[in-house]
C-alpha positions as CSV (number, residue, x, y, z in Angstrom):
1,M,-22.6,5.4,-63.0
2,K,-25.6,6.0,-60.7
3,G,-27.9,9.0,-60.4
4,I,-25.6,11.2,-62.3
5,S,-26.8,15.0,-62.7
6,K,-25.0,17.9,-64.2
7,Q,-26.4,21.3,-64.6
8,F,-24.9,24.3,-66.4
9,P,-26.3,28.0,-66.2
10,G,-29.7,27.8,-67.7
11,V,-29.4,24.1,-68.9
12,K,-30.0,20.8,-67.0
13,A,-27.6,18.6,-69.1
14,L,-28.2,15.3,-67.2
15,N,-30.8,14.3,-64.7
16,Q,-30.4,11.2,-62.6
17,V,-28.9,9.1,-65.3
18,D,-27.8,5.5,-64.7
19,F,-25.4,3.8,-67.3
20,S,-23.5,0.6,-66.9
21,V,-21.3,-1.5,-69.0
22,R,-20.4,-5.1,-68.7
23,Y,-17.0,-6.8,-69.0
24,G,-16.2,-7.5,-72.7
25,E,-19.2,-5.8,-73.9
26,V,-19.8,-3.2,-76.8
27,H,-22.4,-0.9,-75.4
28,A,-23.9,1.8,-77.7
29,L,-24.8,5.2,-76.3
30,I,-27.3,7.2,-78.6
31,G,-29.5,9.9,-78.7
32,E,-30.0,13.3,-80.5
33,N,-27.5,16.1,-80.4
34,G,-27.9,17.7,-77.0
35,A,-29.3,14.5,-75.4
36,G,-26.4,14.4,-72.8
37,K,-24.2,11.6,-74.3
38,S,-21.1,13.8,-74.5
39,T,-21.8,15.3,-71.0
40,L,-22.1,11.9,-69.6
41,M,-18.7,10.6,-71.0
42,K,-17.1,13.9,-69.8
43,V,-18.2,13.1,-66.3
44,L,-16.8,9.5,-66.7
45,L,-13.5,11.0,-67.9
46,G,-13.2,13.5,-65.1
47,M,-13.6,16.5,-67.5
48,Y,-16.9,17.5,-65.7
49,T,-17.8,17.2,-62.0
50,P,-21.2,16.0,-61.5
51,N,-23.7,17.8,-59.3
52,S,-24.6,14.4,-57.9
53,G,-24.3,10.7,-58.5
54,T,-21.4,8.0,-58.1
55,I,-19.3,6.0,-60.2
56,S,-18.0,2.5,-59.7
57,F,-15.3,0.7,-61.9
58,A,-14.2,-3.0,-61.6
59,G,-16.4,-3.3,-58.3
60,K,-14.9,-0.4,-56.5
61,D,-16.3,3.2,-56.1
62,V,-13.9,5.7,-57.8
63,V,-13.7,9.4,-57.8
64,I,-12.3,10.7,-61.3
65,D,-11.1,14.3,-61.3
66,S,-9.2,14.4,-64.6
67,P,-8.7,12.5,-67.8
68,H,-5.4,11.5,-66.2
69,D,-7.4,9.9,-63.2
70,A,-9.4,8.2,-65.9
71,L,-6.4,6.7,-67.6
72,K,-5.0,5.5,-64.2
73,T,-8.3,3.8,-63.7
74,G,-8.4,2.1,-66.8
75,I,-10.5,4.3,-69.1
76,S,-9.5,5.9,-72.4
77,M,-11.3,7.6,-75.2
78,I,-11.1,8.2,-78.9
79,H,-12.6,11.6,-79.5
80,Q,-14.5,12.5,-82.5
81,E,-12.5,15.7,-83.0
82,L,-8.9,14.7,-83.8
83,S,-6.3,15.7,-80.9
84,L,-3.0,14.6,-82.7
85,V,0.1,16.8,-83.0
86,P,0.4,17.2,-86.9
87,D,4.2,17.9,-87.1
88,R,5.0,14.8,-84.9
89,T,5.4,11.2,-86.3
90,V,3.0,8.5,-86.2
91,A,4.8,6.8,-83.3
92,E,5.2,9.9,-81.4
93,N,1.5,10.5,-81.4
94,I,0.6,7.0,-80.4
95,F,2.9,7.1,-77.3
96,I,2.7,10.7,-76.6
97,G,3.7,11.4,-72.9
98,R,4.8,7.8,-72.6
99,E,7.7,7.8,-75.0
100,P,10.4,5.0,-74.1
101,V,13.9,6.2,-72.8
102,N,17.1,4.8,-72.6
103,A,19.5,4.4,-69.7
104,L,20.7,8.1,-70.0
105,G,16.9,9.3,-70.0
106,L,16.9,10.2,-73.6
107,L,14.2,9.2,-76.0
108,D,14.8,5.8,-77.5
109,W,13.8,6.3,-81.1
110,K,14.5,2.8,-82.1
111,R,12.4,1.3,-79.4
112,L,9.6,3.9,-80.0
113,Y,9.3,3.1,-83.6
114,A,9.5,-0.7,-83.1
115,E,6.8,-0.6,-80.4
116,A,4.4,1.5,-82.6
117,E,5.0,-0.8,-85.6
118,S,4.4,-3.9,-83.4
119,L,1.1,-2.4,-82.0
120,M,-0.2,-1.5,-85.4
121,R,0.6,-4.9,-86.9
122,T,-1.2,-6.6,-83.9
123,I,-4.5,-4.6,-84.6
124,G,-4.2,-4.9,-88.4
125,M,-2.9,-1.4,-89.4
126,V,-0.3,-0.6,-91.9
127,F,1.4,2.8,-91.4
128,D,5.0,4.0,-91.4
129,P,5.8,4.9,-87.7
130,Q,8.2,7.6,-88.8
131,Q,5.7,9.4,-91.1
132,K,4.6,12.8,-90.0
133,V,0.7,12.8,-89.1
134,S,0.3,16.0,-91.1
135,D,1.0,13.9,-94.2
136,L,-1.9,11.6,-93.5
137,T,-5.5,12.2,-94.5
138,V,-8.2,12.7,-92.0
139,S,-9.5,9.0,-92.1
140,Q,-5.8,7.8,-91.6
141,Q,-5.5,10.1,-88.7
142,Q,-8.5,8.7,-87.2
143,M,-7.0,5.3,-87.3
144,I,-3.9,6.6,-85.4
145,E,-6.3,7.9,-82.8
146,I,-7.6,4.5,-82.4
147,A,-4.3,2.9,-82.1
148,R,-3.3,5.4,-79.5
149,A,-6.4,4.6,-77.4
150,V,-5.6,0.7,-77.7
151,S,-2.0,1.3,-76.7
152,Y,-3.1,2.3,-73.1
153,K,-4.3,-1.1,-72.6
154,S,-7.4,0.4,-70.8
155,K,-10.3,-2.1,-69.5
156,L,-12.8,0.5,-71.0
157,I,-12.5,2.5,-74.3
158,I,-14.9,5.2,-75.2
159,M,-15.4,5.6,-78.9
160,D,-17.1,8.9,-79.9
161,E,-18.3,8.7,-83.7
162,P,-15.1,6.6,-84.5
163,T,-16.2,5.8,-88.0
164,S,-17.5,9.3,-89.0
165,A,-14.2,10.1,-91.3
166,L,-13.2,6.4,-92.2
167,T,-13.5,4.6,-95.4
168,D,-15.5,1.3,-95.6
169,K,-12.1,-0.7,-95.4
170,E,-11.1,1.1,-92.4
171,V,-14.5,0.7,-90.7
172,N,-14.1,-3.1,-91.3
173,T,-10.6,-2.9,-89.6
174,L,-12.1,-0.9,-86.7
175,Y,-14.9,-3.8,-86.3
176,T,-11.9,-6.2,-86.2
177,I,-10.1,-4.4,-83.6
178,I,-13.3,-4.0,-81.5
179,N,-13.9,-7.9,-81.8
180,G,-10.1,-8.4,-80.8
181,L,-10.8,-6.2,-77.7
182,K,-13.9,-8.1,-76.7
183,K,-11.9,-11.4,-76.8
184,E,-9.5,-9.8,-74.3
185,H,-12.7,-8.8,-72.0
186,V,-12.1,-5.1,-72.9
187,S,-15.3,-3.0,-72.8
188,V,-16.4,-0.5,-75.4
189,I,-18.8,2.4,-75.2
190,F,-19.7,3.2,-78.8
191,I,-21.3,6.4,-79.5
192,S,-22.7,6.7,-83.0
193,H,-25.5,8.3,-85.1
194,K,-25.4,5.5,-87.7
195,L,-28.0,3.1,-86.6
196,E,-27.0,0.4,-89.1
197,E,-23.6,0.1,-87.4
198,I,-25.1,0.0,-84.0
199,F,-27.0,-3.0,-84.8
200,R,-24.0,-4.5,-86.4
201,I,-21.4,-4.1,-83.7
202,A,-23.2,-3.4,-80.4
203,D,-24.5,-6.0,-77.8
204,R,-26.7,-3.4,-75.8
205,T,-27.9,0.1,-76.2
206,T,-28.6,2.9,-73.9
207,V,-30.9,5.7,-75.2
208,L,-30.7,9.3,-73.8
209,R,-33.2,12.1,-74.5
210,D,-33.2,15.7,-73.1
211,G,-30.5,14.7,-70.5
212,E,-32.6,11.7,-69.2
213,L,-32.3,8.0,-69.6
214,V,-35.0,6.6,-71.9
215,G,-34.2,3.0,-71.9
216,V,-31.6,0.1,-72.1
217,K,-32.0,-2.9,-74.2
218,N,-30.3,-6.0,-75.7
219,N,-29.9,-5.2,-79.5
220,K,-31.9,-8.3,-80.3
221,E,-34.9,-6.5,-78.8
222,F,-34.5,-3.5,-80.9
223,N,-35.4,-2.5,-84.4
224,K,-34.6,0.6,-86.1
225,E,-38.2,2.2,-85.9
226,L,-38.1,1.5,-82.1
227,L,-34.7,3.2,-81.7
228,V,-35.7,6.1,-83.6
229,T,-38.8,6.6,-81.7
230,M,-36.9,6.3,-78.3
231,M,-34.4,8.8,-79.4
232,V,-36.6,11.6,-80.7
233,G,-39.8,11.0,-78.6
234,R,-41.9,10.7,-81.8
235,E,-42.2,8.6,-84.9
236,L,-39.9,9.7,-87.6
237,N,-41.6,8.6,-90.7
238,Q,-39.9,11.0,-93.2
239,I,-36.1,11.5,-92.6
240,F,-35.8,12.7,-96.2
241,P,-38.7,15.1,-96.7
242,K,-38.0,15.9,-100.3
243,E,-40.9,17.7,-102.1
244,D,-41.5,18.5,-105.6
245,V,-40.4,22.1,-106.4
246,A,-40.6,24.0,-109.6
247,I,-37.0,24.1,-111.1
248,G,-36.2,27.2,-112.9
249,D,-33.6,28.7,-115.3
250,V,-29.9,27.6,-115.0
251,L,-28.3,29.7,-112.1
252,L,-24.6,28.4,-112.3
253,E,-22.6,26.6,-115.0
254,A,-19.2,25.1,-114.7
255,K,-17.3,24.2,-117.8
256,N,-14.1,22.0,-118.0
257,L,-12.8,22.9,-114.3
258,T,-9.4,21.5,-113.9
259,R,-6.9,21.4,-111.0
260,K,-4.1,19.4,-112.0
261,G,-3.5,16.1,-110.2
262,V,-6.9,16.6,-108.4
263,F,-9.7,16.8,-110.8
264,E,-10.1,17.3,-114.5
265,N,-12.7,18.6,-117.0
266,I,-15.4,18.9,-114.6
267,S,-18.6,20.4,-116.3
268,F,-22.0,20.8,-114.8
269,S,-24.8,23.0,-114.2
270,V,-27.5,23.7,-111.3
271,R,-30.7,25.6,-111.7
272,K,-32.8,27.7,-109.3
273,G,-35.0,25.4,-107.0
274,E,-32.9,22.3,-107.7
275,I,-30.7,20.2,-105.5
276,L,-27.8,18.7,-107.3
277,G,-26.2,15.8,-105.5
278,F,-22.5,14.9,-105.8
279,S,-21.8,11.3,-105.0
280,G,-18.6,9.3,-104.9
281,L,-16.2,7.5,-102.7
282,M,-13.7,9.2,-100.3
283,G,-11.0,10.8,-102.5
284,A,-13.1,11.1,-105.5
285,G,-12.6,14.8,-105.6
286,R,-15.9,16.2,-104.9
287,T,-14.9,18.4,-102.0
288,E,-11.9,19.6,-104.1
289,V,-14.1,20.7,-106.9
290,M,-16.4,22.8,-104.6
291,R,-13.4,24.4,-102.7
292,A,-12.1,25.5,-106.2
293,L,-15.6,26.7,-107.3
294,F,-15.9,28.7,-104.1
295,G,-12.5,30.4,-104.6
296,I,-10.7,28.5,-101.7
297,D,-8.3,26.7,-103.9
298,R,-6.8,27.8,-107.3
299,L,-8.2,26.4,-110.7
300,D,-5.7,25.8,-113.5
301,S,-8.3,26.0,-116.2
302,G,-12.1,26.2,-116.7
303,E,-14.8,28.7,-116.8
304,V,-17.7,29.4,-114.3
305,F,-21.0,31.2,-115.5
306,L,-23.5,32.8,-113.1
307,R,-26.8,33.7,-114.5
308,G,-25.3,33.4,-118.0
309,E,-22.3,35.7,-117.3
310,K,-18.7,34.5,-117.1
311,V,-17.3,35.2,-113.5
312,N,-13.8,34.8,-112.0
313,I,-14.2,33.5,-108.5
314,H,-10.6,34.0,-107.3
315,S,-11.5,34.1,-103.5
316,P,-14.2,33.3,-101.1
317,Q,-14.9,37.0,-100.6
318,K,-15.6,37.1,-104.3
319,A,-17.8,34.1,-104.1
320,I,-19.8,35.7,-101.2
321,S,-20.1,39.0,-103.1
322,L,-21.7,36.8,-106.0
323,G,-24.3,35.3,-103.7
324,L,-22.6,31.9,-103.1
325,G,-22.4,30.3,-99.7
326,M,-20.6,27.1,-98.5
327,V,-21.2,24.9,-95.6
328,T,-17.8,23.3,-95.4
329,E,-17.2,19.5,-94.7
330,D,-15.4,20.3,-91.2
331,R,-17.7,22.8,-89.3
332,K,-15.1,22.8,-86.3
333,V,-12.2,24.0,-88.3
334,E,-13.5,25.9,-91.4
335,G,-17.2,26.5,-90.5
336,L,-17.1,28.2,-87.0
337,C,-15.0,30.1,-84.5
338,L,-15.7,27.9,-81.5
339,I,-14.5,30.4,-78.9
340,R,-16.9,33.0,-80.3
341,S,-20.5,33.5,-79.5
342,I,-23.3,32.2,-81.6
343,K,-24.2,35.8,-82.4
344,E,-20.7,36.5,-83.6
345,N,-20.5,33.4,-85.7
346,I,-23.9,34.2,-87.4
347,S,-22.9,37.7,-88.2
348,M,-19.4,36.9,-89.2
349,V,-19.7,36.7,-92.9
350,T,-22.0,40.1,-93.0
351,M,-20.4,42.1,-90.4
352,K,-20.2,45.3,-92.5
353,D,-24.0,45.1,-92.6
354,Y,-23.8,46.0,-88.7
355,C,-21.2,48.5,-88.9
356,R,-21.0,52.4,-89.3
357,L,-17.8,54.3,-89.0
358,S,-16.1,51.0,-87.8
359,L,-18.5,50.7,-84.9
360,I,-20.7,47.7,-84.4
361,N,-24.5,48.4,-84.1
362,D,-25.0,45.7,-81.4
363,R,-28.8,46.1,-81.3
364,K,-29.0,45.2,-85.1
365,E,-26.6,42.4,-84.8
366,T,-28.4,41.0,-81.9
367,A,-31.9,41.3,-83.5
368,H,-30.5,39.5,-86.7
369,A,-28.8,36.7,-84.7
370,Q,-32.0,36.2,-82.8
371,S,-34.2,35.9,-85.9
372,K,-31.9,33.2,-87.3
373,I,-31.8,31.3,-84.0
374,E,-35.7,31.2,-84.0
375,M,-36.0,30.6,-87.7
376,L,-33.7,27.5,-87.5
377,R,-34.8,26.5,-84.1
378,I,-31.2,26.3,-82.6
379,K,-31.4,25.0,-79.1
380,T,-29.3,27.4,-76.9
381,P,-29.9,29.2,-73.6
382,N,-29.0,32.4,-75.4
383,Q,-27.1,33.8,-78.5
384,H,-24.2,34.9,-76.2
385,V,-22.8,31.4,-75.4
386,K,-19.8,30.1,-77.2
387,A,-20.2,27.8,-80.3
388,N,-18.1,25.2,-78.8
389,S,-20.9,24.7,-76.1
390,L,-23.5,23.5,-78.6
391,S,-24.3,20.1,-79.8
392,G,-23.1,19.0,-83.3
393,G,-26.4,19.5,-84.9
394,N,-27.0,23.0,-83.4
395,Q,-23.4,23.9,-84.5
396,Q,-24.3,23.0,-88.0
397,K,-27.6,25.2,-87.9
398,V,-25.2,28.2,-86.8
399,V,-23.1,27.5,-89.9
400,V,-26.2,27.6,-91.9
401,A,-27.5,30.6,-90.5
402,K,-24.1,32.4,-91.2
403,W,-24.7,31.8,-94.8
404,L,-28.3,32.6,-94.9
405,A,-27.4,36.1,-93.8
406,I,-25.8,36.9,-97.2
407,K,-29.2,35.8,-98.9
408,P,-27.4,33.4,-101.3
409,G,-28.5,32.2,-104.7
410,L,-26.6,29.1,-104.3
411,I,-25.4,27.3,-101.2
412,I,-23.0,24.3,-101.3
413,L,-23.6,21.8,-98.6
414,D,-20.6,19.8,-98.0
415,E,-21.4,16.6,-95.7
416,P,-24.1,18.8,-94.1
417,T,-25.4,16.0,-91.6
418,R,-22.1,14.3,-90.8
419,G,-21.9,13.4,-87.1
420,I,-25.5,14.7,-86.1
421,D,-28.3,12.6,-85.1
422,V,-31.3,11.4,-87.0
423,G,-33.6,14.0,-85.6
424,A,-31.2,16.9,-86.5
425,K,-30.7,15.4,-90.0
426,S,-34.4,15.6,-90.5
427,E,-34.4,19.1,-89.6
428,I,-31.6,20.1,-91.9
429,H,-33.2,18.1,-94.7
430,K,-36.4,20.2,-94.2
431,L,-34.4,23.3,-94.2
432,M,-33.0,22.2,-97.7
433,T,-36.5,21.8,-98.9
434,S,-37.6,25.2,-97.6
435,F,-34.5,26.9,-99.2
436,V,-35.2,25.5,-102.8
437,K,-38.9,26.5,-102.5
438,E,-37.7,30.0,-102.2
439,G,-35.7,29.6,-105.4
440,L,-32.2,28.8,-104.1
441,A,-30.1,26.3,-105.8
442,I,-28.2,23.7,-103.7
443,I,-25.2,21.6,-104.4
444,L,-25.2,18.6,-101.9
445,I,-22.0,16.6,-101.2
446,S,-22.8,13.5,-99.1
447,S,-21.0,10.2,-98.5
448,E,-24.4,8.8,-97.3
449,L,-26.2,7.2,-100.4
450,P,-29.6,7.5,-98.7
451,E,-29.1,11.2,-98.3
452,V,-28.1,11.7,-101.8
453,L,-30.9,9.7,-103.1
454,G,-33.4,11.1,-100.7
455,M,-32.8,14.7,-101.3
456,S,-31.4,15.2,-104.8
457,D,-33.2,16.1,-108.1
458,R,-30.1,15.1,-110.1
459,I,-27.0,13.3,-109.0
460,L,-23.4,13.5,-110.5
461,V,-21.0,10.6,-109.6
462,M,-17.3,11.3,-109.4
463,H,-14.4,8.8,-109.5
464,E,-10.8,9.8,-109.3
465,G,-11.4,13.4,-110.1
466,R,-13.7,13.1,-113.0
467,I,-17.6,12.9,-113.4
468,K,-18.4,9.4,-114.4
469,G,-22.2,9.6,-114.7
470,E,-25.3,11.5,-114.1
471,F,-28.6,10.1,-112.8
472,L,-32.1,11.6,-112.5
473,R,-33.7,11.3,-109.1
474,E,-36.3,8.7,-110.4
475,E,-33.7,6.4,-112.2
476,A,-30.9,6.5,-109.4
477,T,-30.5,3.7,-107.0
478,Q,-27.8,2.7,-104.5
479,E,-26.5,-0.1,-106.8
480,K,-26.2,2.2,-109.8
481,L,-24.4,5.0,-107.9
482,L,-22.0,2.5,-106.3
483,Q,-21.1,0.7,-109.6
484,C,-20.5,4.2,-111.3
485,A,-18.3,5.4,-108.3
486,M,-16.0,2.4,-108.4
487,V,-13.8,1.0,-111.2
488,E,-14.3,1.9,-114.9
489,N,-13.8,-0.9,-117.2
490,R,-12.5,-0.8,-120.7
491,E,-15.9,-0.4,-122.6
492,G,-16.7,2.6,-120.3
493,S,-19.3,1.0,-118.1
494,Y,-18.9,0.6,-114.5
495,A,-18.3,-2.5,-112.3
496,N,-17.4,-3.3,-108.7
497,Q,-14.1,-4.4,-108.0
């Protein structure tokens, strides 16, 4: 790709960017949210037409006008957002649009299942090809996305945050698949915000910032500090800007929360000015506890006390009325209405504050949205653009802005920095610190141990639906949290498998 430029109204997304990938290479493409990574890949896939620049593939100049053109050229992509059909089988999703047919032109189910099973066995996956995708976990669905991309037998596969929802075991399977592709001289563009995996899997790295090429280096020439400096244009000495804050009285206390088959006898408290971290492996039940606490899912038993008074949180509306906010794990599905404007998303929870006689006071709503955009430094041409046009980090800030509008006493942050870059992570962490300084309480759920350790005052560790340990900030280490999160032995201590 040479001299690629792309301009949208009010925004120059790419400015004369050069990008190249070699045969059999894993090439990392990194940068802050909004740096231009997704735009560059959408140009390559034919989803966007560049204002200037050329593309050549396998030594020939090409014009790619659509994703279908890209597939015919030999380019496929694993998207960060799942694009599977939930009520169809694993096999149907892998070969969607390319299903084998018999002599009568009818779908050959036997061959479809056999080919899907053969493909998955070849790349080291074990799934029932006849199982519905809706029955799979998010991480398992991500693996099916990967299998589908490989099935196209493309010469170049773009992987956009492919490990963001995967377990450690599945990540290792993905790395094995990538190494197998390299041996077949297939090239991989690997987009990730996890710096450690870039150093582990990539051969070269291209860094973009503000729509421009910063540099390209072999990974042997990089270190983490240089990479971060190139990405954000400044040294980032403090990714976890945790400050000592006076911790006040207990704000919320949960006693023996139980949802049968999901979690059992969960008891904890969180104080004003405190960040309470929840750690544990995927499937430990952390998100499920918070969904029930917020009234999304039903509790079978247990009690919740807010400021010393027993409350019955039977719905999210009730939680909101009590001053609770929740930044959900999946911002695109549960946190935002992507086809609505930033303004509408920010005011969504508090719309009644801008209404009188069923009419919206647009001036009041606009002023409120603008104040939150400025407060959280949301990068956008204006508040009227749709939420789906923003980068991941800025989308997350819109979700946070929505909940700040209710002036919460407690805010639950479920994976608040998943899928956003190191600079945006730092900004989210600074916001967390500013919130607790104002007396808010925060419950933080994160699968990233450095984040839990770096931002929490106390940490609770869950394993198979139960709380298995509690650590103060000064005594917690990655090793202790991992040991506690894994298998419990007969003596009640914790050990790795």
